N, C-alpha and C positions, 0 to 999 in steps of 0.2 A: 484584590483582597483590600476591604477598607480597614484602615488602622483606626483602633480605639482600644486605648489602653486603661480606660476608666471602668468598663464593665464587659463581662462576656455573659451570654444569657445563660450558660450553663457550661460545667468543666467537660461535659460529653461533646457539646457542640464545639468547642475550642478545639478538642482533640481530633475531631472529625475535619474540621477545617484545617489544621495542621497537616494531616495526613494527605488531604486533596492538594495543598500547597506543595508538599515534598514531592508528590508524584508529577506535578506538573514541572518542577525544578529539574528532577531527573531526567523527565522526557525530553524537554528543552535541551538539556545538555548533550543528550545523545543526538538530537537533531541537528545541533550546533558544530559537532565534532568534525564532520568531514570538511566544512568551510574552514576550521581553525586550524587544521593540520599543517597547512603552509605558514600560517602567522606563528604557530608554536615553533617550527622549525627555523625561523629567524630571528628569535628572541635573541637580544643581546645579555651577555652574563651580568648579573646584578652589580658587580664590580665596576663595570664600564659605565653605570648609569650615574647622572649628576647627584651628589648629595643631597638629602632633603626630598627627594623626588616623592610626591604623594601617590601617584599613579604611576607605579613602575612600569607597567605595559599597557599604555592607552589603546594600543591596536587590538588588544584583547577584550576591549569594552564593548561586548555586542549589545544589539538593541535591548536583548532581555535583562543583561547585567546594568545597562543604564535605566532601565524601567525600575528595577529594585531600588537603586539609588535614588531615582526620583520620587519613589513611593516613600521612602524614608525622609527625605528631606521635606516632603510635603506633611508628612506625619509629625514630625518635631517642630515645624514650623506652626503647625495647628497647635500642638501642646503649649509652645510658647505663647501663641496668641490667646488662648484660653486661660494661661496663667494671668496674663495683664488684664484680660477683661474680668475675670472672677475676683482679682485683687484691686480692682480699679479704685474702690473706696480706701483700701489700705495705703495705695500708692498716693492718692490725694492727701491723707494724714501725713504720711511721711514727708511730702513736699512742704506742708504746712509747719511741721516742727522742725523741718531743716532750716526754713526762713528764720524762725523763731529762735534756734540755736545759734546760727550765724550772726543774728542781729545781737543777740547778748554776748557772744564771745569775741566777735570781730569789731563790731561797730560800738557798742557800748562799753566792751572788754570788762564786762561784770560777768564772772562765772555764774552759771544757773544749772546746779546738778539736777534739780527736779525736771526742768526742761529736757536736759540731756538724757536722763534716765527714761523719760517718757519715748525720746528719740530711739534710743537703744532698745526698747520693748518693741517698738515697731518695726526696726530693722531685724531683731529677732524672729518675728513672726515672718516676714519677708523672706528671710533667708531659709526658713524651715519649709515654707510652701515651694520656694524655687528649687531646693534641695529635692523636695519630692518630685518636681516636674522633670528634674535633671536625671533623675534614677528611671522614671517613665521612658523618658528619651534614650537613656542608654539600653534600656530593654529592647527598644525597636532596633537600635543599631546591631544588639546582638543576635536578634532574631533574622535580621536581615543578611548577616555575616552567615549564619547557619545556613540560610537558603542559598547564598554564593557558594558555600562549601560543597552542599549537595550537587550544585549544578556543575560545579568544576570538575568532582568526582565521578559524575557521569561522562563528562568530556573526555578525561583521560581513560576512564574505563573502556570507552570506545576506540580509544587510539592504542591501547596494550596491544603487543608490547611496544613501548615508546621508541621511536626510531632512533637511531644513534646520533643523528644529527642533531637532535633537540637537547637543549641544555638541561643539566642535571637539576636545574630550579624547578622543573614542572613536577619531579617526584618527591621535592620536598613537602613535609608534612604541614608547614606552616605557608605553602604556596596559595595565594589567595587574591588573584587580580581584582581590583574593583572593590576591595574591602573597605567598609565603611567605620568612620568614626565622627564622634560629635565635632563641630567646630570650637575654636578657641573662645568664642563668646559664652557657650556654657559654663565656663571656667569663671566668668566675671559676671553674674548675674546682677550685682549690683548697679552695674552700668545701664540695664535695662530700665531703671528706675528715672533716668533722663528722658525728657520728652522730646530731646532734639537729636540731632546726629544719625537719623536714619531709623527705619523699623526696628533693627537689630544691632545697635550701635556696638562696635568693638571697642576694647580699652582705647581710649584716644587722650593725646596729651594736649595741652593748651586748654583744657576745660576744668582746670582745678577750681574756677571762680564759681562753678555751677553750685547752688545752694545744697544740693543732695550730697555732692562731691566733698564740699568743704566740711559740711556737719561730719560726715563720714569719718574724715580727716582729724576732726576735733574729738570726736568720740573714740577712735582708734588710739588716739595719743594719750587718752587717759590711763593713768597708773593702774596695773591689776595687783591687788593685795595678795600676798602669800598666806600661808596657813598661821602665820605668827602676827597677821595683822598689819605688816608693814609692807609698803611698796618696795620691789626690787630695784637696785641701782640702775638707772637708766631707763627704768619703765615709762616714764613721762614722755620719752620721746620715740618709744617702739610701739608701733600698732600691732593689731591682730592680723591685719592684711586685708586689703579692700577687695571688695567684689567676689568672694568666694562663697556666695549665696548660701 
């Protein structure tokens, strides 16, 4: 099923595709259940797992589960690439204004409120677009987790009554091996504005000298005026938080 969150030909077609997908998820769960019986019986208790384990039960990641995860990964990467492509002109303007801001504040050491305001406006547009993209990516993960829930429901339905040797975790309502969540880079979309550090650069230390990063620091350090028109104490050193798109 091809992922495209920008448009659907019609609501009826979307409902029809969802029903077909749900049917395949359940059928595959019933098909995989016999082979999963032994793996389910040997699952360790969650308390015995290392803390912070992402995939708690990798032995349960069947090809079907891995296929769903790969599909979501491809879809979110496509969304990210589309965002950067569609907003390439905006990114170029942000780079240009970043150099201008850094030159004024760090090199010439002469405040330039107008230049900083232009930069802030561009960053606001970027964060809005990135936020919409993140919502679409989140929808993909929710839909994929719904598919996994149907799959595992069918697996457990085929195995009921659950054998005594299987841990209680398999009957827990939140039991969802292979569940999907957006990676950390989606919480730091400002870092995508850098042209270096790989295709989807994660928050990296040691790049505070990058013009975009430095200009963001200057922007976030500006005092925020309250209702009385006065900047709150310490506001000059407090930022709004970098990279939250």
